[in-house]
Each structure stands twice: as structure tokens, then as C-alpha cells.
C-alpha positions as CSV (number, residue, x, y, z in Angstrom):
1,M,0.0,0.0,0.0
2,K,1.4,3.4,-1.0
3,N,1.6,6.2,1.6
4,V,0.4,9.4,0.0
5,L,1.0,12.8,1.7
6,V,-1.5,15.4,0.6
7,L,-0.6,19.1,1.1
8,N,-3.3,21.7,0.6
9,A,-1.9,25.2,0.4
10,S,-5.1,27.2,-0.4
11,L,-6.1,29.8,2.1
12,Q,-9.7,28.8,1.1
13,Q,-9.0,25.4,2.6
14,E,-11.3,22.7,1.1
15,N,-13.2,25.3,-0.9
16,G,-10.1,26.3,-2.9
17,H,-10.0,25.2,-6.5
18,S,-6.6,23.5,-6.0
19,S,-8.0,21.6,-2.9
20,K,-11.0,20.4,-4.9
21,L,-8.7,19.2,-7.7
22,T,-6.5,17.5,-5.2
23,K,-9.4,15.7,-3.6
24,E,-10.7,14.5,-7.0
25,F,-7.2,13.3,-8.1
26,V,-6.8,11.3,-4.9
27,A,-10.3,9.9,-5.1
28,N,-9.7,8.7,-8.7
29,W,-6.3,7.2,-7.6
30,Q,-8.0,5.3,-4.8
31,E,-10.3,3.7,-7.2
32,R,-7.3,2.1,-8.8
33,E,-5.3,0.9,-5.8
34,A,-5.4,1.0,-2.0
35,L,-3.7,4.1,-0.5
36,A,-2.8,5.3,3.0
37,V,-3.6,9.0,2.7
38,H,-2.4,11.6,5.2
39,T,-3.8,15.1,4.5
40,V,-2.3,18.3,5.8
41,D,-4.0,21.7,5.5
42,L,-1.1,24.1,5.6
43,S,-3.3,27.1,6.4
44,Q,-4.3,25.4,9.6
45,L,-0.8,24.5,10.7
46,N,0.1,28.1,11.7
47,L,3.7,27.6,10.8
48,P,5.7,30.7,11.6
49,H,8.4,32.1,9.3
50,L,11.6,30.2,9.8
51,S,13.8,32.0,12.4
52,A,17.5,31.8,13.2
53,Q,16.6,30.3,16.6
54,E,14.7,27.5,15.0
55,M,17.4,26.8,12.4
56,Q,20.0,26.5,15.1
57,T,18.1,23.6,16.7
58,W,18.7,21.5,13.6
59,S,22.4,21.1,14.6
60,M,21.7,20.6,18.3
61,I,21.4,17.3,20.3
62,S,17.9,16.9,21.5
63,D,18.9,16.1,25.1
64,N,20.6,19.5,25.3
65,M,17.6,21.5,24.2
66,T,15.4,23.7,26.3
67,P,11.7,23.1,26.1
68,E,11.4,26.1,23.8
69,Q,14.1,24.8,21.5
70,S,12.5,21.4,21.5
71,K,9.2,23.0,20.4
72,L,11.0,24.9,17.6
73,A,12.8,21.7,16.4
74,A,9.6,19.8,16.2
75,Y,8.3,22.0,13.4
76,S,10.8,20.6,11.0
77,D,11.1,17.2,12.4
78,D,7.4,16.4,12.3
79,L,7.1,17.6,8.7
80,L,10.1,15.7,7.6
81,T,8.8,12.5,9.2
82,Q,5.6,12.8,7.2
83,L,7.6,13.5,4.0
84,E,10.2,10.7,4.5
85,N,7.4,8.2,5.2
86,S,5.5,9.0,2.0
87,D,5.8,7.4,-1.4
88,A,4.1,10.2,-3.2
89,I,3.1,13.8,-2.5
90,V,0.0,15.5,-3.9
91,I,0.0,19.3,-3.6
92,G,-2.9,21.6,-4.0
93,M,-1.1,24.8,-5.2
94,P,-2.9,28.1,-5.8
95,M,-1.0,31.0,-7.3
96,Y,-1.0,34.2,-5.3
97,N,0.7,37.2,-6.8
98,F,2.6,35.0,-9.3
99,T,4.1,32.9,-6.5
100,M,3.1,30.3,-3.9
101,P,1.2,30.8,-0.6
102,S,3.6,31.8,2.2
103,T,2.3,28.8,4.2
104,F,3.8,26.5,1.5
105,K,7.1,28.4,1.5
106,A,7.2,27.9,5.3
107,W,6.8,24.2,4.7
108,I,9.6,24.1,2.1
109,D,12.0,26.0,4.4
110,R,11.6,23.2,6.9
111,I,12.0,20.2,4.6
112,A,14.9,21.4,2.5
113,R,17.6,20.8,5.1
114,A,21.3,20.3,4.4
115,G,22.4,17.1,6.1
116,R,18.9,15.7,6.3
117,T,17.2,15.8,2.9
118,F,20.3,16.8,0.9
119,S,24.0,17.1,1.2
120,Y,26.6,19.4,-0.3
121,T,29.3,17.5,-2.3
122,S,32.2,18.4,-4.4
123,E,30.0,17.8,-7.4
124,G,27.1,19.9,-6.1
125,P,24.0,19.1,-3.9
126,K,22.9,15.5,-3.6
127,G,19.3,14.8,-2.7
128,H,18.5,12.0,-0.2
129,L,14.7,11.5,-0.8
130,T,14.9,9.6,-4.1
131,G,12.2,7.3,-5.4
132,K,9.3,9.6,-4.5
133,T,6.8,11.2,-6.9
134,V,5.2,14.6,-6.7
135,Y,1.9,15.7,-8.2
136,V,1.1,19.4,-8.2
137,M,-2.5,20.6,-8.7
138,A,-1.8,24.2,-9.9
139,A,-4.9,26.4,-9.8
140,R,-4.6,29.9,-11.3
141,G,-7.1,32.7,-12.1
142,G,-5.2,33.6,-15.3
143,I,-3.3,31.6,-17.9
144,Y,0.4,31.4,-17.1
145,Q,1.6,27.9,-18.1
146,G,4.7,28.1,-20.3
147,T,5.2,31.9,-19.7
148,D,7.7,33.8,-17.6
149,S,4.8,34.5,-15.2
150,D,4.7,30.9,-14.2
151,T,7.3,31.0,-11.4
152,Q,5.9,28.0,-9.6
153,T,6.7,25.2,-12.1
154,P,10.5,25.8,-12.4
155,Y,10.8,26.6,-8.7
156,L,9.0,23.4,-7.6
157,R,11.0,21.2,-10.0
158,L,14.2,22.9,-8.7
159,V,13.5,22.6,-4.9
160,F,12.2,19.0,-5.1
161,G,15.1,18.1,-7.3
162,L,17.4,19.5,-4.6
163,I,16.2,16.9,-2.1
164,G,16.3,14.1,-4.6
165,I,12.7,14.1,-6.0
166,T,12.9,14.5,-9.8
167,D,9.6,12.9,-10.8
168,V,7.4,16.1,-10.5
169,N,4.1,16.2,-12.4
170,F,1.7,19.1,-12.9
171,I,-2.0,19.3,-13.6
172,Y,-2.9,22.9,-14.5
173,L,-6.2,24.5,-13.7
174,E,-6.0,27.9,-15.3
175,G,-8.2,30.8,-16.5
176,L,-10.6,30.3,-13.6
177,N,-11.3,34.0,-13.3
178,M,-11.6,34.6,-17.1
179,G,-15.2,33.7,-17.5
180,E,-17.4,30.6,-17.1
181,D,-16.4,29.1,-20.4
182,S,-12.7,29.4,-19.6
183,A,-13.2,27.8,-16.2
184,Q,-15.2,24.9,-17.6
185,K,-12.6,24.3,-20.3
186,S,-9.9,24.3,-17.8
187,W,-11.6,21.7,-15.6
188,Q,-12.1,19.6,-18.6
189,D,-8.4,19.8,-19.6
190,A,-7.3,19.1,-16.0
191,R,-9.5,15.9,-15.9
192,E,-8.0,14.8,-19.2
193,K,-4.5,15.3,-17.8
194,M,-5.6,13.4,-14.7
195,T,-6.6,10.3,-16.8
196,E,-3.2,10.5,-18.5
197,L,-1.4,10.3,-15.2
198,L,-3.6,7.8,-13.4
199,P,-3.4,4.7,-15.7
200,E,0.1,4.0,-14.5
201,F,-1.4,3.0,-11.2
202,A,-4.0,0.6,-12.7
């Protein structure tokens, strides 16, 4: 049974377009095989911005930490345990002001850890989390795929590649604020892309 980590980044929580697409994707996947699904609503985690104090705990021995330091260390450690135990990651990713929600960036800052998820070598960074697959449900009000305005696609490929995950797939749900016809066509295209990705699990 595959372990699937679902990360929803929409501030609209389950009402967000990306969250709805993520839910539909996982439901279709579950029709094809048994999954152990763990869902995280990043807007409800209340992750603070990464601080110097928290980062310092990553190189400390747990027995030497104060209660406050242990609390700070747990932010990253708990998220990393979820990620390391997963076979696949499904991400509901809205676009806010041409980038990602800050809640997702706070997550990234805690899972991209030198010495834990990647190492620096003489040949460059080497990722440790190989063998995993990422599926990104990218919801946007406008149409940005393939343009310079799409900052998410190259960034996500880069940062997941850093930690060893090179199999990163995207389903785009675009033009949602460009009229009803545009939104309907986008949902149709997204579902067609979904059927392209899902047969591999049949």
C-alpha cells in the first residue's frame, strides 16, 4: 500500500480550486489501488516564518535543548517524518501574486535541510529523498503555463530536485477568473490530464 501525503496550500481550505482538484485526483487514484492518505491543510498548521533560533536547533542534540528549543525543532522534524514516510506527495497549489502561498514556503523552508534531505558534495548538492513522486494541482485565475509569469513550475522542480525528487508532475487548472467558459474548459483539460497520469497505477 502506498503512503500518500496530501498538502493543501489554499487559504480557502477545502473550498479552494486546488484543494478540490487534489481531492478529485486522490479519489480517482484510490479507485485504482489502496492508498494510505495523510492530508495536511497548511493554512491550519500556523507555521511561523523560519527563524535563526529554529534553524539553530537543527544542529543541536535533543537532550541539550530547552523546552522552547524542542518545540522549535519539532516544526521541521514532524514535517520531515511525514515526507520521509511518504511514497508520493500530492500538492494543492494556488497561485498568489505570481508565486506560492507563504504557508507552503514555510513548509519548504523546513523540509529542504542540508544534512537531512540533501548534502553538499564536491559535485554539487545530492538529494536524499529519491524514489518519490510529486503531483502538483496548480490552480490559477489567469493563464500562465509556459510563460515567464509561471514562477511555480520551475521553482518546484528545482527545490524538489534539490532533495532528490525528480519525478514532479503538474496538472494545471488555469483561467478560472476569465469567465465561465474558460473555467469549464480548464476543468475539462485538467481531468483529461488526470486520466493520462492515473493509468500507470491501474
